[in-house]
C-alpha positions as CSV (number, residue, x, y, z in Angstrom):
1,M,28.6,80.8,187.3
2,L,31.1,81.0,190.2
3,A,33.6,78.2,190.4
4,L,36.8,77.5,192.3
5,G,39.8,77.5,190.0
6,N,43.5,76.8,189.7
7,V,46.3,77.3,187.2
8,D,49.2,75.0,186.1
9,L,52.3,76.0,188.1
10,N,55.9,75.5,187.0
11,A,58.1,77.7,189.3
12,G,60.6,79.7,187.3
13,D,58.8,79.6,184.0
14,Q,56.5,82.6,184.5
15,F,57.1,85.4,182.0
16,D,57.3,88.3,184.5
17,D,60.0,88.0,187.2
18,S,59.1,91.4,188.7
19,L,57.0,89.7,191.4
20,P,59.1,87.2,193.3
21,G,57.3,84.0,194.2
22,V,54.4,84.6,191.9
23,T,53.9,81.6,189.6
24,A,50.5,82.3,188.2
25,N,50.0,82.7,184.4
26,T,52.8,80.3,183.7
27,I,53.8,80.2,180.0
28,F,54.6,76.7,178.7
29,S,56.6,76.2,175.6
30,G,55.0,74.2,172.8
31,A,51.4,73.3,172.1
32,P,49.1,72.0,174.8
33,N,48.3,68.3,174.9
34,I,44.5,68.2,175.0
35,P,43.3,64.7,176.0
36,D,40.3,62.9,174.8
37,A,37.2,63.9,176.9
38,L,35.7,61.4,179.4
39,V,32.1,61.7,178.4
40,P,29.7,61.8,181.4
41,Y,26.9,59.7,180.0
42,P,23.2,60.3,180.9
43,D,22.3,58.0,183.8
44,P,19.5,57.7,186.4
45,A,19.9,60.4,189.0
46,D,18.5,58.5,191.9
47,N,20.0,55.1,191.5
48,A,23.4,53.6,191.3
49,T,24.7,53.8,187.8
50,A,24.5,50.5,186.0
51,P,27.0,49.5,183.4
52,F,26.2,51.8,180.5
53,Q,26.0,51.1,176.8
54,D,27.9,53.4,174.4
55,V,24.9,55.6,173.7
56,Y,26.9,57.8,171.3
57,A,28.3,55.0,169.1
58,D,25.4,54.7,166.6
59,L,25.1,57.0,163.6
60,L,21.8,58.8,163.7
61,N,21.6,61.2,160.7
62,Q,18.1,60.8,159.2
63,A,15.7,63.6,159.0
64,N,13.6,62.1,161.8
65,D,16.5,60.8,163.9
66,Y,19.3,63.3,163.9
67,E,20.6,63.3,167.4
68,N,24.0,61.8,166.7
69,P,25.2,62.8,163.2
70,N,28.9,62.2,163.9
71,P,29.8,59.5,166.5
72,I,33.5,60.4,166.4
73,W,32.8,63.9,167.7
74,T,30.1,63.0,170.1
75,R,32.2,60.3,171.8
76,N,35.1,62.8,172.2
77,P,33.8,66.4,172.9
78,T,37.4,67.8,172.9
79,R,38.1,66.6,169.3
80,P,37.3,70.1,167.9
81,L,40.0,71.5,170.1
82,Q,42.5,68.9,169.1
83,L,41.9,69.7,165.5
84,A,42.3,73.4,166.2
85,I,45.6,72.8,167.9
86,D,46.9,70.9,164.9
87,K,45.8,73.7,162.6
88,I,47.1,76.7,164.7
89,Q,50.4,75.0,165.7
90,P,50.9,77.2,168.8
91,K,54.5,77.7,170.0
92,C,53.5,78.4,173.7
93,H,50.4,78.4,175.8
94,I,48.8,79.2,179.2
95,H,46.3,76.8,180.8
96,W,43.9,77.2,183.7
97,K,40.7,75.4,184.9
98,V,37.7,76.0,187.1
99,T,35.4,73.5,188.7
100,T,32.6,73.1,191.3
101,L,34.0,69.7,192.2
102,S,35.9,69.5,195.4
103,L,39.5,70.8,195.3
104,L,42.2,70.8,197.9
105,G,41.4,73.5,200.5
106,G,37.9,74.2,199.1
107,E,34.5,72.8,198.2
108,G,32.5,73.7,195.1
109,K,28.9,74.7,195.0
110,V,26.3,75.5,192.3
111,T,23.4,77.9,192.7
112,N,20.6,77.7,190.1
113,V,18.8,80.9,189.0
114,P,14.9,80.6,189.2
115,F,14.4,80.3,185.5
116,E,16.8,77.4,185.3
117,H,15.4,75.8,188.4
118,R,12.0,75.4,186.9
119,K,13.4,73.1,184.2
120,A,16.5,71.4,185.7
121,D,19.0,71.4,188.5
122,V,22.6,72.1,187.6
123,T,24.6,70.0,190.0
124,A,28.2,70.4,188.7
125,Y,30.3,72.5,186.3
126,W,33.9,72.4,185.2
127,A,35.9,74.0,182.4
128,D,39.4,74.2,180.9
129,Y,40.9,77.2,179.1
130,W,44.0,77.5,177.0
131,L,45.5,80.8,175.7
132,L,47.5,80.1,172.6
133,S,50.3,82.0,170.9
134,Q,52.1,81.3,167.6
135,D,55.2,83.2,169.0
136,E,58.1,81.4,170.4
137,F,58.4,81.7,174.2
138,K,61.8,82.7,175.5
139,K,62.3,83.6,179.2
140,G,63.5,87.2,179.3
141,G,62.5,87.8,175.7
142,K,59.6,89.5,174.0
143,E,56.2,88.7,175.4
144,P,54.3,86.3,173.2
145,Y,51.1,87.6,171.6
146,F,48.2,85.3,172.8
147,N,45.5,85.8,170.1
148,Y,43.8,82.4,170.4
149,L,41.5,81.0,173.2
150,A,40.5,77.4,173.3
151,Y,38.0,76.2,175.9
152,T,35.8,73.3,176.9
153,Q,33.0,73.5,179.5
154,T,30.8,70.7,181.0
155,I,27.6,71.3,182.9
156,I,25.8,68.4,184.6
157,M,22.1,68.9,185.0
158,V,19.4,66.8,186.5
159,M,16.1,66.8,184.5
160,E,12.7,65.1,184.7
161,V,12.1,63.0,181.6
162,S,8.6,61.6,180.7
163,A,7.6,59.3,177.9
164,D,3.8,59.5,178.6
165,N,3.1,63.3,178.6
166,G,3.9,63.8,182.2
167,K,1.9,60.9,183.8
168,T,5.1,59.4,185.0
169,S,8.6,60.7,184.9
170,K,12.2,59.7,185.9
171,R,15.1,61.9,186.9
172,F,18.1,61.7,184.7
173,R,21.6,63.3,184.9
174,F,22.5,64.8,181.6
175,P,25.8,66.3,180.4
176,H,25.8,69.6,178.5
177,I,29.2,70.0,176.9
178,T,30.5,72.9,174.8
179,C,33.9,73.8,173.3
180,N,35.3,76.3,170.9
181,T,38.4,78.0,169.7
182,V,38.2,81.7,169.0
183,K,40.7,84.2,167.5
184,K,41.2,87.8,168.6
185,V,40.6,90.3,165.9
186,P,43.0,93.2,165.6
187,G,41.8,96.6,166.7
188,T,39.1,97.5,169.2
189,P,36.0,95.4,169.8
190,T,33.9,97.8,167.8
191,E,36.4,97.8,164.9
192,G,36.5,94.0,165.0
193,R,32.7,93.8,165.0
194,E,32.4,96.1,162.0
195,K,34.9,94.2,160.1
196,F,33.2,90.9,160.9
197,E,29.7,92.2,160.0
198,H,30.5,94.3,156.9
199,G,33.8,92.9,155.7
200,T,37.0,94.9,154.9
201,P,36.0,97.9,152.7
202,N,37.7,98.3,149.3
203,C,40.2,101.1,149.9
204,S,41.4,101.4,146.3
205,D,40.3,104.4,144.2
206,G,40.6,102.3,141.0
207,K,43.5,104.4,139.6
208,N,46.2,104.0,142.2
209,P,45.5,100.7,144.1
210,D,47.4,101.8,147.2
211,S,46.4,105.5,147.2
212,A,43.5,105.2,149.6
213,C,44.7,102.2,151.6
214,P,45.9,103.1,155.2
215,Q,49.3,101.6,156.0
């Protein structure tokens, strides 16, 4: 995807003063305030949206009806990020966002690949990203180590829905929302992958526990 983007600007708080006037990659002290998500509910794509019912409020967790096992999470897709922030307790952060919605000085656009176009039309996309550090931020001090990335992405797609095996259908606009928080693993990507897939090897020789352990 290609989307227009912007970053939060706060002149004078950027870490690197070597480029006068540059305010990108602003580092903010403290943890980010991630708001509750405004859920774009499924609605008819070709008609004015009527007042919607809270389609995510009912608990559906039976074997044959499992579409909504946790209403608290489905009604607020950014809740996993809020919980992650509470657990990580970052001391500073960087925030940026991209969107295909109209921005000042630009207009967004979505282009669908042929495979996707056979099943649905993606009409909009937006995302927020936060780099998180557990180091204190002090202007002119040591650069914080940003080893966490939190993000949320929303894709709006228009799909044909049929309840009679294709005899009749209706176009609906559906939200596809994802979010996650990931942590950078020390070392190279290959070393991190090996450690994740195979675990940390036992470096002790059984006699001297520290003899074979690299420092």
